[in-house]
C-alpha positions, 0 to 999 in steps of 0.5 A: 156533167155532159159527155161528148156525145151530149149524154148528161153523166153527173147532175147536182143540186143545191136547194134551199127549201121544204122536204117536197122541194129537196125530193123534187131537186133530188128525183130529177138529178136522179133522172136526168143521169144517163139521158140526152139533154133532149130527154132532160129538157122533156121532164115536166114537173107533173112527171115529178108531182106523179112520182112523189105523189105531192099533194096540190099545195107542193105542186110548186116545188116540182115547177121549180125543179123543172126549171132548173134542170131547163135553165142548167141545160140552156146555160150549159147550151149557151157556154158551148 
């Protein structure tokens, strides 16, 4: 949910995957709340992986979370 000033007020996710994928998605939804669309767009998978201390074999989970938030923002912008 984005307010009239372009600030994200709420974010939710649905994922089917391992704990690292769920944790990455959950973290991103918490991070984006209160941020502008541009600030949310700037979140990188490396930020997610570092915060969660993901092992190298689970880095792809953070990439999925980054891709998801960018896709959600693009979808929002295309509907406006």
